[in-house]
PDB file with one MODEL, atoms N, CA, C and O in Angstrom:
MODEL        1
ATOM      1  N   MET A   1     -18.103  -7.805  -1.166  1.00  0.00           N
ATOM      2  CA  MET A   1     -18.983  -7.362  -0.104  1.00  0.00           C
ATOM      3  C   MET A   1     -18.455  -7.915   1.218  1.00  0.00           C
ATOM      4  O   MET A   1     -18.028  -9.068   1.282  1.00  0.00           O
ATOM      5  N   ALA A   2     -18.481  -7.115   2.249  1.00  0.00           N
ATOM      6  CA  ALA A   2     -18.012  -7.538   3.561  1.00  0.00           C
ATOM      7  C   ALA A   2     -19.003  -8.523   4.167  1.00  0.00           C
ATOM      8  O   ALA A   2     -20.218  -8.378   4.036  1.00  0.00           O
ATOM      9  N   LYS A   3     -18.452  -9.517   4.827  1.00  0.00           N
ATOM     10  CA  LYS A   3     -19.305 -10.504   5.467  1.00  0.00           C
ATOM     11  C   LYS A   3     -19.971  -9.878   6.683  1.00  0.00           C
ATOM     12  O   LYS A   3     -19.305  -9.282   7.528  1.00  0.00           O
ATOM     13  N   SER A   4     -21.268 -10.016   6.764  1.00  0.00           N
ATOM     14  CA  SER A   4     -22.005  -9.505   7.914  1.00  0.00           C
ATOM     15  C   SER A   4     -22.840 -10.624   8.511  1.00  0.00           C
ATOM     16  O   SER A   4     -23.895 -10.393   9.102  1.00  0.00           O
ATOM     17  N   HIS A   5     -22.342 -11.838   8.343  1.00  0.00           N
ATOM     18  CA  HIS A   5     -23.078 -12.991   8.832  1.00  0.00           C
ATOM     19  C   HIS A   5     -22.129 -13.970   9.506  1.00  0.00           C
ATOM     20  O   HIS A   5     -20.925 -13.732   9.598  1.00  0.00           O
ATOM     21  N   SER A   6     -22.680 -15.042   9.959  1.00  0.00           N
ATOM     22  CA  SER A   6     -21.933 -16.056  10.695  1.00  0.00           C
ATOM     23  C   SER A   6     -20.845 -16.699   9.828  1.00  0.00           C
ATOM     24  O   SER A   6     -21.024 -16.858   8.620  1.00  0.00           O
ATOM     25  N   PRO A   7     -19.721 -17.067  10.446  1.00  0.00           N
ATOM     26  CA  PRO A   7     -18.677 -17.758   9.684  1.00  0.00           C
ATOM     27  C   PRO A   7     -19.104 -19.166   9.264  1.00  0.00           C
ATOM     28  O   PRO A   7     -18.400 -19.819   8.495  1.00  0.00           O
ATOM     29  N   SER A   8     -20.253 -19.640   9.763  1.00  0.00           N
ATOM     30  CA  SER A   8     -20.718 -20.976   9.386  1.00  0.00           C
ATOM     31  C   SER A   8     -21.356 -21.004   7.997  1.00  0.00           C
ATOM     32  O   SER A   8     -21.688 -22.080   7.500  1.00  0.00           O
ATOM     33  N   ILE A   9     -21.530 -19.857   7.370  1.00  0.00           N
ATOM     34  CA  ILE A   9     -22.098 -19.801   6.020  1.00  0.00           C
ATOM     35  C   ILE A   9     -21.050 -20.304   5.044  1.00  0.00           C
ATOM     36  O   ILE A   9     -19.931 -19.794   4.999  1.00  0.00           O
ATOM     37  N   LYS A  10     -21.424 -21.313   4.259  1.00  0.00           N
ATOM     38  CA  LYS A  10     -20.464 -21.955   3.351  1.00  0.00           C
ATOM     39  C   LYS A  10     -20.401 -21.315   1.970  1.00  0.00           C
ATOM     40  O   LYS A  10     -19.361 -21.381   1.314  1.00  0.00           O
ATOM     41  N   ASP A  11     -21.477 -20.703   1.517  1.00  0.00           N
ATOM     42  CA  ASP A  11     -21.519 -20.072   0.199  1.00  0.00           C
ATOM     43  C   ASP A  11     -21.964 -18.621   0.376  1.00  0.00           C
ATOM     44  O   ASP A  11     -23.154 -18.311   0.334  1.00  0.00           O
ATOM     45  N   ASP A  12     -20.980 -17.740   0.576  1.00  0.00           N
ATOM     46  CA  ASP A  12     -21.268 -16.337   0.884  1.00  0.00           C
ATOM     47  C   ASP A  12     -22.068 -15.636  -0.209  1.00  0.00           C
ATOM     48  O   ASP A  12     -23.004 -14.891   0.081  1.00  0.00           O
ATOM     49  N   GLU A  13     -21.692 -15.879  -1.479  1.00  0.00           N
ATOM     50  CA  GLU A  13     -22.368 -15.191  -2.578  1.00  0.00           C
ATOM     51  C   GLU A  13     -23.848 -15.575  -2.660  1.00  0.00           C
ATOM     52  O   GLU A  13     -24.710 -14.708  -2.805  1.00  0.00           O
ATOM     53  N   LEU A  14     -24.137 -16.870  -2.567  1.00  0.00           N
ATOM     54  CA  LEU A  14     -25.520 -17.315  -2.630  1.00  0.00           C
ATOM     55  C   LEU A  14     -26.298 -16.790  -1.433  1.00  0.00           C
ATOM     56  O   LEU A  14     -27.429 -16.328  -1.588  1.00  0.00           O
ATOM     57  N   TYR A  15     -25.709 -16.853  -0.235  1.00  0.00           N
ATOM     58  CA  TYR A  15     -26.364 -16.343   0.968  1.00  0.00           C
ATOM     59  C   TYR A  15     -26.741 -14.871   0.788  1.00  0.00           C
ATOM     60  O   TYR A  15     -27.879 -14.480   1.045  1.00  0.00           O
ATOM     61  N   ASP A  16     -25.773 -14.056   0.342  1.00  0.00           N
ATOM     62  CA  ASP A  16     -26.033 -12.623   0.157  1.00  0.00           C
ATOM     63  C   ASP A  16     -27.120 -12.383  -0.892  1.00  0.00           C
ATOM     64  O   ASP A  16     -27.956 -11.494  -0.727  1.00  0.00           O
ATOM     65  N   ALA A  17     -27.112 -13.173  -1.970  1.00  0.00           N
ATOM     66  CA  ALA A  17     -28.132 -13.015  -3.014  1.00  0.00           C
ATOM     67  C   ALA A  17     -29.517 -13.362  -2.479  1.00  0.00           C
ATOM     68  O   ALA A  17     -30.492 -12.667  -2.765  1.00  0.00           O
ATOM     69  N   LEU A  18     -29.601 -14.430  -1.709  1.00  0.00           N
ATOM     70  CA  LEU A  18     -30.893 -14.826  -1.135  1.00  0.00           C
ATOM     71  C   LEU A  18     -31.399 -13.782  -0.146  1.00  0.00           C
ATOM     72  O   LEU A  18     -32.592 -13.478  -0.127  1.00  0.00           O
ATOM     73  N   ARG A  19     -30.517 -13.233   0.667  1.00  0.00           N
ATOM     74  CA  ARG A  19     -30.908 -12.184   1.619  1.00  0.00           C
ATOM     75  C   ARG A  19     -31.362 -10.935   0.867  1.00  0.00           C
ATOM     76  O   ARG A  19     -32.334 -10.292   1.263  1.00  0.00           O
ATOM     77  N   ASP A  20     -30.656 -10.587  -0.227  1.00  0.00           N
ATOM     78  CA  ASP A  20     -31.052  -9.423  -1.029  1.00  0.00           C
ATOM     79  C   ASP A  20     -32.443  -9.607  -1.626  1.00  0.00           C
ATOM     80  O   ASP A  20     -33.163  -8.633  -1.846  1.00  0.00           O
ATOM     81  N   ASP A  21     -32.821 -10.865  -1.888  1.00  0.00           N
ATOM     82  CA  ASP A  21     -34.142 -11.163  -2.429  1.00  0.00           C
ATOM     83  C   ASP A  21     -35.219 -11.184  -1.349  1.00  0.00           C
ATOM     84  O   ASP A  21     -36.389 -11.422  -1.648  1.00  0.00           O
ATOM     85  N   GLY A  22     -34.831 -10.935  -0.086  1.00  0.00           N
ATOM     86  CA  GLY A  22     -35.810 -10.849   0.987  1.00  0.00           C
ATOM     87  C   GLY A  22     -35.980 -12.110   1.815  1.00  0.00           C
ATOM     88  O   GLY A  22     -36.879 -12.183   2.652  1.00  0.00           O
ATOM     89  N   MET A  23     -35.134 -13.098   1.595  1.00  0.00           N
ATOM     90  CA  MET A  23     -35.245 -14.340   2.348  1.00  0.00           C
ATOM     91  C   MET A  23     -34.723 -14.149   3.770  1.00  0.00           C
ATOM     92  O   MET A  23     -33.817 -13.348   4.001  1.00  0.00           O
ATOM     93  N   SER A  24     -35.294 -14.883   4.717  1.00  0.00           N
ATOM     94  CA  SER A  24     -34.845 -14.788   6.107  1.00  0.00           C
ATOM     95  C   SER A  24     -33.410 -15.293   6.231  1.00  0.00           C
ATOM     96  O   SER A  24     -32.933 -16.056   5.391  1.00  0.00           O
ATOM     97  N   LYS A  25     -32.736 -14.858   7.283  1.00  0.00           N
ATOM     98  CA  LYS A  25     -31.358 -15.275   7.517  1.00  0.00           C
ATOM     99  C   LYS A  25     -31.251 -16.791   7.630  1.00  0.00           C
ATOM    100  O   LYS A  25     -30.362 -17.408   7.044  1.00  0.00           O
ATOM    101  N   GLU A  26     -32.173 -17.385   8.393  1.00  0.00           N
ATOM    102  CA  GLU A  26     -32.132 -18.829   8.623  1.00  0.00           C
ATOM    103  C   GLU A  26     -32.320 -19.618   7.327  1.00  0.00           C
ATOM    104  O   GLU A  26     -31.572 -20.557   7.054  1.00  0.00           O
ATOM    105  N   LYS A  27     -33.307 -19.238   6.541  1.00  0.00           N
ATOM    106  CA  LYS A  27     -33.582 -19.956   5.306  1.00  0.00           C
ATOM    107  C   LYS A  27     -32.451 -19.778   4.303  1.00  0.00           C
ATOM    108  O   LYS A  27     -32.053 -20.735   3.637  1.00  0.00           O
ATOM    109  N   ALA A  28     -31.929 -18.555   4.191  1.00  0.00           N
ATOM    110  CA  ALA A  28     -30.812 -18.296   3.278  1.00  0.00           C
ATOM    111  C   ALA A  28     -29.594 -19.124   3.676  1.00  0.00           C
ATOM    112  O   ALA A  28     -28.895 -19.659   2.816  1.00  0.00           O
ATOM    113  N   ALA A  29     -29.342 -19.229   4.975  1.00  0.00           N
ATOM    114  CA  ALA A  29     -28.205 -20.022   5.455  1.00  0.00           C
ATOM    115  C   ALA A  29     -28.400 -21.495   5.125  1.00  0.00           C
ATOM    116  O   ALA A  29     -27.475 -22.155   4.652  1.00  0.00           O
ATOM    117  N   ARG A  30     -29.608 -22.016   5.373  1.00  0.00           N
ATOM    118  CA  ARG A  30     -29.870 -23.435   5.090  1.00  0.00           C
ATOM    119  C   ARG A  30     -29.675 -23.754   3.614  1.00  0.00           C
ATOM    120  O   ARG A  30     -29.052 -24.758   3.270  1.00  0.00           O
ATOM    121  N   ILE A  31     -30.203 -22.905   2.744  1.00  0.00           N
ATOM    122  CA  ILE A  31     -30.113 -23.159   1.309  1.00  0.00           C
ATOM    123  C   ILE A  31     -28.671 -23.030   0.826  1.00  0.00           C
ATOM    124  O   ILE A  31     -28.182 -23.890   0.093  1.00  0.00           O
ATOM    125  N   SER A  32     -27.989 -21.958   1.235  1.00  0.00           N
ATOM    126  CA  SER A  32     -26.611 -21.764   0.754  1.00  0.00           C
ATOM    127  C   SER A  32     -25.679 -22.855   1.273  1.00  0.00           C
ATOM    128  O   SER A  32     -24.788 -23.298   0.548  1.00  0.00           O
ATOM    129  N   ASN A  33     -25.868 -23.293   2.515  1.00  0.00           N
ATOM    130  CA  ASN A  33     -25.015 -24.357   3.051  1.00  0.00           C
ATOM    131  C   ASN A  33     -25.328 -25.703   2.403  1.00  0.00           C
ATOM    132  O   ASN A  33     -24.419 -26.500   2.170  1.00  0.00           O
ATOM    133  N   ALA A  34     -26.593 -25.963   2.110  1.00  0.00           N
ATOM    134  CA  ALA A  34     -26.956 -27.212   1.443  1.00  0.00           C
ATOM    135  C   ALA A  34     -26.351 -27.260   0.041  1.00  0.00           C
ATOM    136  O   ALA A  34     -25.839 -28.296  -0.382  1.00  0.00           O
ATOM    137  N   LYS A  35     -26.412 -26.145  -0.672  1.00  0.00           N
ATOM    138  CA  LYS A  35     -25.856 -26.112  -2.022  1.00  0.00           C
ATOM    139  C   LYS A  35     -24.337 -26.280  -1.977  1.00  0.00           C
ATOM    140  O   LYS A  35     -23.771 -26.990  -2.809  1.00  0.00           O
ATOM    141  N   ALA A  36     -23.676 -25.640  -1.025  1.00  0.00           N
ATOM    142  CA  ALA A  36     -22.222 -25.754  -0.903  1.00  0.00           C
ATOM    143  C   ALA A  36     -21.812 -27.191  -0.583  1.00  0.00           C
ATOM    144  O   ALA A  36     -20.734 -27.635  -0.978  1.00  0.00           O
ATOM    145  N   ALA A  37     -22.674 -27.914   0.132  1.00  0.00           N
ATOM    146  CA  ALA A  37     -22.381 -29.303   0.487  1.00  0.00           C
ATOM    147  C   ALA A  37     -22.781 -30.266  -0.627  1.00  0.00           C
ATOM    148  O   ALA A  37     -22.558 -31.472  -0.521  1.00  0.00           O
ATOM    149  N   GLY A  38     -23.368 -29.734  -1.689  1.00  0.00           N
ATOM    150  CA  GLY A  38     -23.785 -30.577  -2.805  1.00  0.00           C
ATOM    151  C   GLY A  38     -25.166 -31.176  -2.620  1.00  0.00           C
ATOM    152  O   GLY A  38     -25.598 -32.007  -3.419  1.00  0.00           O
ATOM    153  N   ASP A  39     -25.859 -30.759  -1.571  1.00  0.00           N
ATOM    154  CA  ASP A  39     -27.211 -31.260  -1.317  1.00  0.00           C
ATOM    155  C   ASP A  39     -28.223 -30.431  -2.088  1.00  0.00           C
ATOM    156  O   ASP A  39     -27.995 -29.256  -2.377  1.00  0.00           O
ATOM    157  N   LYS A  40     -29.332 -31.053  -2.413  1.00  0.00           N
ATOM    158  CA  LYS A  40     -30.429 -30.326  -3.030  1.00  0.00           C
ATOM    159  C   LYS A  40     -31.393 -29.922  -1.922  1.00  0.00           C
ATOM    160  O   LYS A  40     -31.815 -30.780  -1.147  1.00  0.00           O
ATOM    161  N   PRO A  41     -31.759 -28.638  -1.820  1.00  0.00           N
ATOM    162  CA  PRO A  41     -32.736 -28.233  -0.802  1.00  0.00           C
ATOM    163  C   PRO A  41     -34.026 -29.029  -0.955  1.00  0.00           C
ATOM    164  O   PRO A  41     -34.404 -29.416  -2.060  1.00  0.00           O
ATOM    165  N   SER A  42     -34.680 -29.260   0.142  1.00  0.00           N
ATOM    166  CA  SER A  42     -35.901 -30.050   0.181  1.00  0.00           C
ATOM    167  C   SER A  42     -36.995 -29.439  -0.677  1.00  0.00           C
ATOM    168  O   SER A  42     -37.115 -28.218  -0.771  1.00  0.00           O
ATOM    169  N   GLU A  43     -37.776 -30.280  -1.289  1.00  0.00           N
ATOM    170  CA  GLU A  43     -38.921 -29.824  -2.076  1.00  0.00           C
ATOM    171  C   GLU A  43     -40.147 -29.668  -1.185  1.00  0.00           C
ATOM    172  O   GLU A  43     -41.197 -29.227  -1.652  1.00  0.00           O
ATOM    173  N   LYS A  44     -40.027 -30.021   0.076  1.00  0.00           N
ATOM    174  CA  LYS A  44     -41.132 -29.949   1.016  1.00  0.00           C
ATOM    175  C   LYS A  44     -41.602 -28.505   1.172  1.00  0.00           C
ATOM    176  O   LYS A  44     -40.820 -27.565   1.027  1.00  0.00           O
ATOM    177  N   GLY A  45     -42.866 -28.347   1.464  1.00  0.00           N
ATOM    178  CA  GLY A  45     -43.383 -27.007   1.717  1.00  0.00           C
ATOM    179  C   GLY A  45     -43.614 -26.230   0.433  1.00  0.00           C
ATOM    180  O   GLY A  45     -43.782 -26.806  -0.643  1.00  0.00           O
ATOM    181  N   GLY A  46     -43.618 -24.904   0.569  1.00  0.00           N
ATOM    182  CA  GLY A  46     -43.777 -24.051  -0.597  1.00  0.00           C
ATOM    183  C   GLY A  46     -45.195 -24.002  -1.134  1.00  0.00           C
ATOM    184  O   GLY A  46     -45.410 -23.555  -2.261  1.00  0.00           O
ATOM    185  N   LYS A  47     -46.160 -24.448  -0.357  1.00  0.00           N
ATOM    186  CA  LYS A  47     -47.527 -24.471  -0.841  1.00  0.00           C
ATOM    187  C   LYS A  47     -48.274 -23.155  -0.587  1.00  0.00           C
ATOM    188  O   LYS A  47     -49.259 -22.862  -1.265  1.00  0.00           O
ATOM    189  N   ALA A  48     -47.820 -22.381   0.365  1.00  0.00           N
ATOM    190  CA  ALA A  48     -48.465 -21.105   0.655  1.00  0.00           C
ATOM    191  C   ALA A  48     -47.983 -20.057  -0.343  1.00  0.00           C
ATOM    192  O   ALA A  48     -46.827 -20.080  -0.764  1.00  0.00           O
ATOM    193  N   PRO A  49     -48.868 -19.141  -0.720  1.00  0.00           N
ATOM    194  CA  PRO A  49     -48.443 -18.073  -1.638  1.00  0.00           C
ATOM    195  C   PRO A  49     -47.474 -17.125  -0.924  1.00  0.00           C
ATOM    196  O   PRO A  49     -47.463 -17.063   0.305  1.00  0.00           O
ATOM    197  N   PRO A  50     -46.672 -16.397  -1.679  1.00  0.00           N
ATOM    198  CA  PRO A  50     -45.754 -15.443  -1.052  1.00  0.00           C
ATOM    199  C   PRO A  50     -46.534 -14.383  -0.271  1.00  0.00           C
ATOM    200  O   PRO A  50     -47.683 -14.076  -0.590  1.00  0.00           O
ATOM    201  N   TYR A  51     -45.888 -13.833   0.755  1.00  0.00           N
ATOM    202  CA  TYR A  51     -46.549 -12.844   1.612  1.00  0.00           C
ATOM    203  C   TYR A  51     -47.145 -11.686   0.814  1.00  0.00           C
ATOM    204  O   TYR A  51     -48.165 -11.128   1.217  1.00  0.00           O
ATOM    205  N   GLU A  52     -46.533 -11.318  -0.303  1.00  0.00           N
ATOM    206  CA  GLU A  52     -47.047 -10.200  -1.099  1.00  0.00           C
ATOM    207  C   GLU A  52     -48.471 -10.458  -1.593  1.00  0.00           C
ATOM    208  O   GLU A  52     -49.199  -9.510  -1.889  1.00  0.00           O
ATOM    209  N   GLU A  53     -48.878 -11.726  -1.686  1.00  0.00           N
ATOM    210  CA  GLU A  53     -50.218 -12.066  -2.152  1.00  0.00           C
ATOM    211  C   GLU A  53     -51.226 -12.162  -1.001  1.00  0.00           C
ATOM    212  O   GLU A  53     -52.425 -12.309  -1.242  1.00  0.00           O
ATOM    213  N   TRP A  54     -50.754 -12.081   0.236  1.00  0.00           N
ATOM    214  CA  TRP A  54     -51.638 -12.128   1.400  1.00  0.00           C
ATOM    215  C   TRP A  54     -52.274 -10.752   1.604  1.00  0.00           C
ATOM    216  O   TRP A  54     -51.719  -9.732   1.197  1.00  0.00           O
ATOM    217  N   THR A  55     -53.444 -10.741   2.239  1.00  0.00           N
ATOM    218  CA  THR A  55     -54.047  -9.463   2.617  1.00  0.00           C
ATOM    219  C   THR A  55     -53.349  -8.960   3.881  1.00  0.00           C
ATOM    220  O   THR A  55     -52.666  -9.712   4.576  1.00  0.00           O
ATOM    221  N   LYS A  56     -53.538  -7.675   4.159  1.00  0.00           N
ATOM    222  CA  LYS A  56     -52.951  -7.112   5.376  1.00  0.00           C
ATOM    223  C   LYS A  56     -53.514  -7.818   6.608  1.00  0.00           C
ATOM    224  O   LYS A  56     -52.783  -8.074   7.565  1.00  0.00           O
ATOM    225  N   ASP A  57     -54.796  -8.130   6.589  1.00  0.00           N
ATOM    226  CA  ASP A  57     -55.413  -8.832   7.723  1.00  0.00           C
ATOM    227  C   ASP A  57     -54.796 -10.214   7.935  1.00  0.00           C
ATOM    228  O   ASP A  57     -54.570 -10.623   9.073  1.00  0.00           O
ATOM    229  N   GLN A  58     -54.526 -10.932   6.850  1.00  0.00           N
ATOM    230  CA  GLN A  58     -53.894 -12.245   6.964  1.00  0.00           C
ATOM    231  C   GLN A  58     -52.487 -12.116   7.541  1.00  0.00           C
ATOM    232  O   GLN A  58     -52.080 -12.908   8.391  1.00  0.00           O
ATOM    233  N   LEU A  59     -51.749 -11.111   7.071  1.00  0.00           N
ATOM    234  CA  LEU A  59     -50.398 -10.878   7.578  1.00  0.00           C
ATOM    235  C   LEU A  59     -50.434 -10.523   9.061  1.00  0.00           C
ATOM    236  O   LEU A  59     -49.605 -10.993   9.840  1.00  0.00           O
ATOM    237  N   TYR A  60     -51.396  -9.695   9.441  1.00  0.00           N
ATOM    238  CA  TYR A  60     -51.540  -9.300  10.840  1.00  0.00           C
ATOM    239  C   TYR A  60     -51.824 -10.522  11.717  1.00  0.00           C
ATOM    240  O   TYR A  60     -51.236 -10.675  12.788  1.00  0.00           O
ATOM    241  N   GLU A  61     -52.725 -11.385  11.258  1.00  0.00           N
ATOM    242  CA  GLU A  61     -53.053 -12.591  12.026  1.00  0.00           C
ATOM    243  C   GLU A  61     -51.834 -13.495  12.199  1.00  0.00           C
ATOM    244  O   GLU A  61     -51.616 -14.046  13.279  1.00  0.00           O
ATOM    245  N   LYS A  62     -51.047 -13.648  11.145  1.00  0.00           N
ATOM    246  CA  LYS A  62     -49.829 -14.469  11.226  1.00  0.00           C
ATOM    247  C   LYS A  62     -48.846 -13.836  12.203  1.00  0.00           C
ATOM    248  O   LYS A  62     -48.238 -14.539  13.011  1.00  0.00           O
ATOM    249  N   ALA A  63     -48.684 -12.518  12.138  1.00  0.00           N
ATOM    250  CA  ALA A  63     -47.789 -11.810  13.058  1.00  0.00           C
ATOM    251  C   ALA A  63     -48.273 -11.972  14.497  1.00  0.00           C
ATOM    252  O   ALA A  63     -47.466 -12.095  15.418  1.00  0.00           O
ATOM    253  N   GLN A  64     -49.577 -11.970  14.684  1.00  0.00           N
ATOM    254  CA  GLN A  64     -50.160 -12.162  16.011  1.00  0.00           C
ATOM    255  C   GLN A  64     -49.877 -13.582  16.509  1.00  0.00           C
ATOM    256  O   GLN A  64     -49.533 -13.769  17.677  1.00  0.00           O
ATOM    257  N   GLU A  65     -50.017 -14.579  15.637  1.00  0.00           N
ATOM    258  CA  GLU A  65     -49.758 -15.976  15.998  1.00  0.00           C
ATOM    259  C   GLU A  65     -48.341 -16.181  16.512  1.00  0.00           C
ATOM    260  O   GLU A  65     -48.123 -16.912  17.478  1.00  0.00           O
ATOM    261  N   ILE A  66     -47.375 -15.530  15.861  1.00  0.00           N
ATOM    262  CA  ILE A  66     -45.983 -15.770  16.248  1.00  0.00           C
ATOM    263  C   ILE A  66     -45.442 -14.711  17.208  1.00  0.00           C
ATOM    264  O   ILE A  66     -44.275 -14.754  17.597  1.00  0.00           O
ATOM    265  N   GLY A  67     -46.299 -13.761  17.585  1.00  0.00           N
ATOM    266  CA  GLY A  67     -45.937 -12.813  18.635  1.00  0.00           C
ATOM    267  C   GLY A  67     -45.028 -11.679  18.239  1.00  0.00           C
ATOM    268  O   GLY A  67     -44.122 -11.327  18.995  1.00  0.00           O
ATOM    269  N   ILE A  68     -45.243 -11.094  17.073  1.00  0.00           N
ATOM    270  CA  ILE A  68     -44.441  -9.951  16.638  1.00  0.00           C
ATOM    271  C   ILE A  68     -44.966  -8.693  17.324  1.00  0.00           C
ATOM    272  O   ILE A  68     -46.133  -8.331  17.172  1.00  0.00           O
ATOM    273  N   ASP A  69     -44.095  -8.036  18.078  1.00  0.00           N
ATOM    274  CA  ASP A  69     -44.459  -6.803  18.781  1.00  0.00           C
ATOM    275  C   ASP A  69     -44.597  -5.641  17.802  1.00  0.00           C
ATOM    276  O   ASP A  69     -43.884  -5.574  16.801  1.00  0.00           O
ATOM    277  N   GLY A  70     -45.512  -4.734  18.097  1.00  0.00           N
ATOM    278  CA  GLY A  70     -45.694  -3.524  17.293  1.00  0.00           C
ATOM    279  C   GLY A  70     -46.474  -3.743  16.015  1.00  0.00           C
ATOM    280  O   GLY A  70     -46.542  -2.847  15.173  1.00  0.00           O
ATOM    281  N   ARG A  71     -47.061  -4.910  15.853  1.00  0.00           N
ATOM    282  CA  ARG A  71     -47.746  -5.244  14.600  1.00  0.00           C
ATOM    283  C   ARG A  71     -48.948  -4.347  14.305  1.00  0.00           C
ATOM    284  O   ARG A  71     -49.279  -4.126  13.140  1.00  0.00           O
ATOM    285  N   SER A  72     -49.604  -3.831  15.343  1.00  0.00           N
ATOM    286  CA  SER A  72     -50.812  -3.037  15.108  1.00  0.00           C
ATOM    287  C   SER A  72     -50.518  -1.733  14.383  1.00  0.00           C
ATOM    288  O   SER A  72     -51.397  -1.195  13.710  1.00  0.00           O
ATOM    289  N   GLY A  73     -49.313  -1.219  14.506  1.00  0.00           N
ATOM    290  CA  GLY A  73     -48.955   0.025  13.831  1.00  0.00           C
ATOM    291  C   GLY A  73     -48.245  -0.177  12.502  1.00  0.00           C
ATOM    292  O   GLY A  73     -47.806   0.792  11.884  1.00  0.00           O
ATOM    293  N   MET A  74     -48.126  -1.424  12.054  1.00  0.00           N
ATOM    294  CA  MET A  74     -47.384  -1.708  10.821  1.00  0.00           C
ATOM    295  C   MET A  74     -48.284  -1.700   9.603  1.00  0.00           C
ATOM    296  O   MET A  74     -49.452  -2.087   9.664  1.00  0.00           O
ATOM    297  N   ASN A  75     -47.711  -1.249   8.486  1.00  0.00           N
ATOM    298  CA  ASN A  75     -48.421  -1.365   7.215  1.00  0.00           C
ATOM    299  C   ASN A  75     -48.087  -2.737   6.604  1.00  0.00           C
ATOM    300  O   ASN A  75     -47.337  -3.513   7.197  1.00  0.00           O
ATOM    301  N   LYS A  76     -48.628  -3.025   5.453  1.00  0.00           N
ATOM    302  CA  LYS A  76     -48.441  -4.347   4.838  1.00  0.00           C
ATOM    303  C   LYS A  76     -46.970  -4.667   4.601  1.00  0.00           C
ATOM    304  O   LYS A  76     -46.518  -5.768   4.919  1.00  0.00           O
ATOM    305  N   ALA A  77     -46.222  -3.724   4.050  1.00  0.00           N
ATOM    306  CA  ALA A  77     -44.805  -3.956   3.765  1.00  0.00           C
ATOM    307  C   ALA A  77     -44.011  -4.216   5.049  1.00  0.00           C
ATOM    308  O   ALA A  77     -43.126  -5.071   5.077  1.00  0.00           O
ATOM    309  N   GLU A  78     -44.331  -3.482   6.095  1.00  0.00           N
ATOM    310  CA  GLU A  78     -43.642  -3.668   7.376  1.00  0.00           C
ATOM    311  C   GLU A  78     -43.981  -5.020   7.998  1.00  0.00           C
ATOM    312  O   GLU A  78     -43.121  -5.654   8.609  1.00  0.00           O
ATOM    313  N   LEU A  79     -45.227  -5.462   7.847  1.00  0.00           N
ATOM    314  CA  LEU A  79     -45.608  -6.781   8.348  1.00  0.00           C
ATOM    315  C   LEU A  79     -44.847  -7.876   7.607  1.00  0.00           C
ATOM    316  O   LEU A  79     -44.374  -8.831   8.223  1.00  0.00           O
ATOM    317  N   ILE A  80     -44.730  -7.741   6.298  1.00  0.00           N
ATOM    318  CA  ILE A  80     -43.982  -8.723   5.500  1.00  0.00           C
ATOM    319  C   ILE A  80     -42.543  -8.789   5.971  1.00  0.00           C
ATOM    320  O   ILE A  80     -42.005  -9.878   6.172  1.00  0.00           O
ATOM    321  N   THR A  81     -41.916  -7.640   6.149  1.00  0.00           N
ATOM    322  CA  THR A  81     -40.521  -7.601   6.609  1.00  0.00           C
ATOM    323  C   THR A  81     -40.388  -8.236   7.975  1.00  0.00           C
ATOM    324  O   THR A  81     -39.477  -9.031   8.207  1.00  0.00           O
ATOM    325  N   ALA A  82     -41.287  -7.896   8.882  1.00  0.00           N
ATOM    326  CA  ALA A  82     -41.228  -8.450  10.239  1.00  0.00           C
ATOM    327  C   ALA A  82     -41.403  -9.969  10.226  1.00  0.00           C
ATOM    328  O   ALA A  82     -40.712 -10.677  10.959  1.00  0.00           O
ATOM    329  N   LEU A  83     -42.311 -10.467   9.408  1.00  0.00           N
ATOM    330  CA  LEU A  83     -42.525 -11.909   9.319  1.00  0.00           C
ATOM    331  C   LEU A  83     -41.303 -12.618   8.734  1.00  0.00           C
ATOM    332  O   LEU A  83     -40.932 -13.696   9.198  1.00  0.00           O
ATOM    333  N   ARG A  84     -40.686 -12.026   7.734  1.00  0.00           N
ATOM    334  CA  ARG A  84     -39.504 -12.652   7.125  1.00  0.00           C
ATOM    335  C   ARG A  84     -38.297 -12.613   8.061  1.00  0.00           C
ATOM    336  O   ARG A  84     -37.469 -13.523   8.050  1.00  0.00           O
ATOM    337  N   ASP A  85     -38.201 -11.570   8.860  1.00  0.00           N
ATOM    338  CA  ASP A  85     -37.066 -11.442   9.782  1.00  0.00           C
ATOM    339  C   ASP A  85     -37.239 -12.259  11.045  1.00  0.00           C
ATOM    340  O   ASP A  85     -36.281 -12.471  11.788  1.00  0.00           O
ATOM    341  N   HIS A  86     -38.451 -12.717  11.293  1.00  0.00           N
ATOM    342  CA  HIS A  86     -38.709 -13.462  12.535  1.00  0.00           C
ATOM    343  C   HIS A  86     -38.194 -14.862  12.469  1.00  0.00           C
ATOM    344  O   HIS A  86     -38.332 -15.617  13.432  1.00  0.00           O
TER     345      HIS A  86
ENDMDL
END
């Protein structure tokens, strides 16, 4: 697969797999680079349920908090994508 990301990514295969699973660019980069360096990603966080388990109203409120434009016309799937890409 052709690289479509920063040359600072240390583990291209893991990065691409994480992105294919819907992970944000930043998070995928952090995890793939930590693994390539032999570090274990932090166990911190992870207490919130995945966006798929949120209601559309909850997703809308989160999008409003972080200032995602066009959120009022988005459906649930589009809100999830916008939140993950932000």
